[in-house]
N, C-alpha and C positions, 0 to 999 in steps of 0.2 A: 372174076375167076370162078367163084363158086357156082354161079349161074351156068357158065359154060361146062363145068364139070357135071352138073346135074343133067344138062342136055345130052352130054356124052354118056350118061348112065353111070357116072362115078359118084358113089354116095359120099365118100369122105375124102376130101382133098384140101390140104392146107398149103399156104405159100412155102412153108418149109419143105414140103414134099417136092415141090418144083425145084427148089434150090438144091436139094440132095440129088434129084434126077439129073439136073444140069451138070453137077460136079461129077457124077458117075459116068455120064455120056462123054464129058471132056476127057476123063481118065481112060475110058474104053477107046477113044479116038487117038490115044497116044499122048495126051497132055501130061506134062511133067508135074510131079507132085508140088514143086515149088510154084508153078503157074497156078495150079488149082488152089493152093494155099492163099496166094495173093488174091485170086478171084473171090474167095470166100471171106477174106479178111481175117484169117486165123493167124495168131501170133506163133503158134507152134505147128511144126510139120506133123507131130504126133497127133494133134487134134484133128488135122486133116485126114491122116491115115485112119483114125478111129471113125471119123465121119463117113469116109468112103467104104468102111468095112474091110479094110485091107489087113492082111496078115502076112507076115514074112513066110516065104516058101523056103524052108531050110533044106528040104530034099532036092529041090530043083532051083537053087538060087541063080539069079540072073548073071551074077559075076562068074559062075562056072562055065558060061558059054563064051567068055572072052577069048580063050585059047592061049593064054599065057601060062606056060609051064616052066618050072625051074630047069635049068640045064642039068643033065645027069653027068656023073663021073667027074665032077669038078673038084674043088679044093678040099 
C-alpha cells in the first residue's frame, strides 16, 4: 500500500486513512450510520459519528422535512 501511495505521489498514507475514506464514501453514498458502524466494528454509534466527523444539524434537521405537522384547532 505504501509503495502504491508513493508511486501516486502521496507522501503520507496509513491503513487508517483508507479505512476512514471508505467509511466517509459509504456515508456520502447514502449508507446508514448503523451499517457503517457495523462495517467499522464500532460498539457505539457515537464513535462512528465522531469517526466520520458528523455533527448534528440543528438549523436544518432532517426530521424537519418529514412533513408531519400537528392538527390545528383541535382539543
